[in-house]
C-alpha positions as CSV (number, residue, x, y, z in Angstrom):
1,M,37.2,150.5,-81.0
2,T,33.5,149.9,-81.4
3,S,30.8,152.5,-80.8
4,S,29.4,150.5,-78.0
5,L,32.3,151.2,-75.7
6,P,31.4,154.8,-75.0
7,K,27.9,153.7,-74.0
8,I,29.4,151.2,-71.6
9,A,31.8,153.7,-70.2
10,L,29.0,156.2,-69.8
11,S,27.0,153.6,-67.9
12,A,29.9,153.0,-65.6
13,L,30.2,156.8,-65.0
14,L,26.5,156.9,-64.1
15,V,27.1,154.2,-61.6
16,A,29.8,156.2,-60.0
17,G,27.8,159.4,-60.1
18,L,24.7,157.7,-58.5
19,S,27.0,156.5,-55.7
20,G,27.1,160.0,-54.4
21,C,23.3,160.4,-54.0
22,A,22.4,162.1,-50.7
23,N,20.1,159.4,-49.6
24,M,22.8,156.7,-49.6
25,S,24.9,155.7,-46.6
26,E,28.7,156.3,-46.7
27,T,29.2,152.6,-47.1
28,Q,26.9,152.5,-50.1
29,Q,28.5,155.5,-51.7
30,D,32.0,154.0,-51.4
31,T,30.9,150.7,-52.8
32,G,29.1,152.4,-55.7
33,K,32.2,154.6,-56.5
34,G,34.4,151.5,-56.5
35,A,31.9,149.6,-58.8
36,G,31.8,152.5,-61.2
37,M,35.5,153.0,-61.5
38,G,36.0,149.2,-61.7
39,A,33.5,149.0,-64.5
40,I,35.3,151.7,-66.5
41,A,38.6,150.0,-66.2
42,G,37.1,146.6,-67.0
43,A,35.3,148.0,-70.1
44,L,38.4,149.5,-71.5
45,L,40.5,146.4,-70.9
46,G,37.8,144.2,-72.3
47,A,37.4,146.2,-75.4
48,A,41.1,146.1,-76.1
49,T,41.1,142.4,-75.9
50,G,37.7,141.3,-77.0
51,G,35.8,144.1,-78.8
52,S,32.2,144.9,-77.8
53,L,31.5,141.6,-76.0
54,G,34.8,141.9,-74.2
55,A,34.0,145.4,-73.1
56,K,30.6,144.3,-71.7
57,R,32.2,141.4,-69.8
58,G,35.0,143.6,-68.6
59,A,32.6,146.2,-67.2
60,V,30.7,143.6,-65.2
61,I,33.8,141.9,-63.8
62,G,35.5,145.2,-63.1
63,G,32.5,146.6,-61.4
64,A,32.3,143.6,-59.1
65,L,35.9,143.8,-58.2
66,G,35.7,147.6,-57.7
67,A,32.8,147.2,-55.4
68,G,34.6,144.6,-53.3
69,G,38.0,146.1,-53.1
70,G,40.7,144.9,-50.8
71,Y,39.0,146.2,-47.6
72,L,35.4,146.8,-46.7
73,W,34.1,150.0,-45.2
74,S,31.1,148.6,-43.3
75,Q,28.6,150.2,-41.1
76,K,30.6,149.0,-38.1
77,M,33.7,150.6,-39.5
78,Q,31.8,153.9,-39.9
79,E,30.5,153.6,-36.3
80,Q,34.1,152.9,-35.1
81,K,35.3,156.0,-36.9
82,A,32.5,158.1,-35.3
83,A,33.3,156.7,-31.9
84,M,37.0,157.5,-32.2
85,E,36.2,161.0,-33.5
86,R,34.1,161.7,-30.4
87,A,36.8,160.2,-28.1
88,T,39.6,162.3,-29.5
89,V,37.9,165.7,-29.9
90,G,40.4,168.4,-28.9
91,T,43.3,166.0,-28.4
92,G,45.1,166.6,-31.7
93,V,44.5,163.0,-32.8
94,A,43.5,162.9,-36.5
95,V,40.9,160.3,-37.4
96,S,40.3,159.5,-41.1
97,Q,39.2,157.0,-43.7
98,T,42.0,156.1,-46.1
99,A,41.7,155.7,-49.8
100,D,41.8,151.9,-49.4
101,N,39.0,151.8,-46.8
102,R,41.1,151.6,-43.6
103,L,40.4,153.6,-40.5
104,K,43.5,155.7,-39.6
105,L,44.4,157.2,-36.2
106,D,47.3,159.6,-36.5
107,I,48.6,160.2,-32.9
108,P,51.1,163.0,-32.4
109,S,54.0,162.9,-29.9
110,D,52.3,165.3,-27.4
111,V,49.5,162.7,-27.0
112,S,51.4,159.4,-27.3
113,F,55.0,159.4,-26.2
114,A,57.5,161.8,-24.6
115,S,60.7,162.5,-26.6
116,G,63.0,159.6,-26.6
117,R,60.5,157.4,-24.6
118,A,58.3,154.4,-25.5
119,D,56.1,154.2,-22.4
120,I,52.4,155.0,-22.8
121,S,51.6,158.6,-21.7
122,A,48.7,159.5,-19.4
123,S,47.1,161.4,-22.3
124,F,47.4,158.3,-24.6
125,A,45.9,155.7,-22.3
126,P,42.3,157.0,-22.4
127,I,42.4,157.0,-26.2
128,L,43.7,153.4,-26.3
129,N,41.0,152.4,-23.8
130,Q,38.3,153.8,-26.1
131,F,40.0,152.2,-29.1
132,A,40.1,148.8,-27.4
133,T,36.4,149.1,-26.7
134,S,35.7,149.9,-30.4
135,L,37.9,147.0,-31.5
136,N,35.9,144.5,-29.4
137,Q,32.7,145.7,-31.0
138,N,34.1,144.8,-34.5
139,Q,36.2,141.7,-34.0
140,V,36.8,140.9,-37.7
141,T,39.1,143.8,-38.1
142,T,42.9,143.7,-38.0
143,V,45.2,146.5,-36.7
144,S,48.6,147.8,-37.9
145,I,50.5,150.1,-35.5
146,I,53.4,152.1,-37.1
147,G,55.9,153.9,-34.9
148,H,57.9,156.9,-36.2
149,T,60.6,159.2,-34.8
150,D,62.1,162.6,-35.8
151,S,65.6,162.8,-37.3
152,T,67.3,163.6,-34.1
153,G,69.8,160.9,-33.3
154,S,71.1,158.0,-35.4
155,D,69.2,155.1,-37.0
156,A,70.7,152.9,-34.4
157,I,68.6,154.8,-31.8
158,N,65.5,155.8,-33.9
159,N,64.8,152.4,-35.5
160,P,64.4,150.4,-32.3
161,L,62.7,153.3,-30.6
162,S,60.0,153.4,-33.3
163,V,59.4,149.7,-32.9
164,D,59.3,150.0,-29.1
165,R,56.6,152.6,-29.4
166,A,54.5,150.5,-31.7
167,N,54.9,147.5,-29.4
168,A,54.0,149.5,-26.3
169,A,50.7,150.4,-27.9
170,R,50.1,146.8,-29.0
171,D,50.8,145.4,-25.5
172,Y,48.5,148.0,-24.0
173,L,45.7,146.8,-26.2
174,V,46.4,143.1,-25.6
175,A,46.2,143.8,-21.8
176,R,42.7,145.1,-22.5
177,G,41.5,142.0,-24.2
178,I,42.5,142.4,-27.9
179,A,43.8,139.2,-29.4
180,R,47.5,139.6,-30.2
181,N,47.1,137.9,-33.6
182,R,44.9,140.9,-34.7
183,L,47.7,143.3,-34.1
184,M,50.8,144.0,-36.4
185,T,53.5,146.4,-35.4
186,E,56.3,148.1,-37.3
187,G,58.8,150.8,-36.7
188,R,59.9,153.1,-39.5
189,G,62.4,155.2,-37.6
190,S,62.8,158.7,-39.1
191,R,62.3,157.5,-42.7
192,E,58.8,158.9,-43.3
193,P,58.6,162.4,-42.0
194,V,55.4,164.4,-42.4
195,A,57.1,167.8,-41.5
196,D,60.4,169.6,-41.8
197,N,63.0,168.3,-39.4
198,S,65.0,171.5,-39.5
199,N,63.4,173.2,-36.5
200,P,62.0,171.9,-33.1
201,Q,58.4,173.0,-33.8
202,T,57.9,171.1,-37.0
203,R,60.2,168.3,-36.1
204,A,57.9,167.3,-33.2
205,K,55.2,166.4,-35.7
206,N,57.4,163.5,-36.9
207,R,57.4,161.8,-33.5
208,R,54.1,160.0,-33.9
209,V,52.2,156.7,-34.0
210,E,49.9,155.8,-36.8
211,I,47.2,153.1,-36.2
212,Y,45.3,151.5,-39.1
213,V,42.2,149.4,-38.8
214,A,41.1,147.2,-41.7
215,E,38.1,145.0,-42.3
216,P,39.2,142.5,-45.0
217,A,36.7,141.8,-47.8
218,Q,35.0,138.4,-47.3
219,R,35.9,135.9,-50.0
């Protein structure tokens, strides 16, 4: 491998490091980090296939791809995250940014649905109302709603129940003006537990709904 590769890799690392500067917005930091990591990967691949020139080209291409990614984390996405954090303070709902730049709402059973039920609870409705408002403020986003159950009962019960829960949340949002074609639902039954199913206290954590919001990168 030529001696120019370490210099290229070092440059890419500097890009990634600069992305964490305090005076940058979160959007700029995320884009910079992606560019840096993409440049490193591109440089290594380019060097393997085309020497020094290939490394340089690979770094440029990789940096561009890394900055774009599959999803954007725009200022509007950051504002939506902040709005949902404010709306869910003290409710037990977890609001986070995923590694692939989606907004995730993790909604436990004591907020969303009663055990064995799929109707929207009184504690869940205000959260969905605020969520619908934030979705209308950023209409390029798409939403995935994933329903889960605990391990109590058979798959014949849990699988359709998890789908019904996701669909109930979708229908609630549609009734508040969100276009149905922006909303995808899926039920995963008891297949993806986040806690031990062996006792009632931890098992309850598996009865949940996860909502993901994504802003696709513009092509």
